Every structure is written in C-alpha cells, then in structure tokens.
N, C-alpha and C positions, 0 to 999 in steps of 0.2 A: 251791196251791188258789186263793188270791186274790192275784195278783201286785201289785195296786194297794195292798194293805195294807202298812203299814210293818212293819219287823221287830219293833218293840215291840208293835204290835197283834196280830201273829201269835203272839208269845210270850204275850200275855194270853189269847188264844183257846185256846192250848195248855194253859195253867194252868186255865182254866175247864173245858175238856174233861176234864182229869185229875181235877178236883174232882167233876165229874158222874159219872165212872166210879167214883171212890172212894165216892161216896154210894150208888150202886147196890150195890156190894159190902158196904158197911156195913148197908144195909137188908136184904140177903140174910142176913147173919150174924145180925142182930137177929131176923128172922122165924124163922130156924132155932131160935134159942134160945127165943123166945117160944112157938112152937107145938110144939116138941119133935119136929120132923119131920126127915127126912133131907135131904141136899143136893139130890138130884134132885127130890124132891117139892116142896121150897121153890121151885126154879126154875120148875116147872110152875105153881105157884100164882102166882108173880110174873108169868109171861107172860100171865096173864089181864088185866093192866092195860095200857092203851094207852100210857101214858107210858114204861113199861119197854120195851115193844116199839119205840117210836120211838127212844129212846136207843140201844138195841142196834143197830137198823138204821143209825143215823147212824155209830156207831163202826165197824161192819162195812163200810159202803159207802164211807167216805172213803178214797180211795186215798192211799198215802204215796208222794210223789214226791221224788226226790233234788233238793236245791237246788243 
C-alpha cells in the first residue's frame, strides 16, 4: 500500500485498523443488546451514520497485496 513506510509503521497501521474494526463490531453488539433488535436491523440502523459507512468502505476498498 505505502512502500515508503517502514515495516514497523505498517504493523502499527495494521494494529490500528484491527482496533477500528473491533470497535465497530463491539458497537454493533452493544446496540443489539441495548435496543433488543435483530442483527440485520442493527446493521441497517448503523449504516445511517457516516462514520460507520466510511470505515466500512475503507476496509472493503483496501486491496490486499502479497509482499
């Protein structure tokens, strides 16, 4: 993705991306518990927010390239 970044910087970016993904999953589980809704309905409710859409698009659009 960014060949000029050092291996340590890429590892830190990977860890931060993993934490961001885990936080979205944790938020999804929390909202399901709080509102008592099903999984699909909670996803639809979460998609109304720009931040969730942005994070999802970033995770989907980043190509994985073999090193």
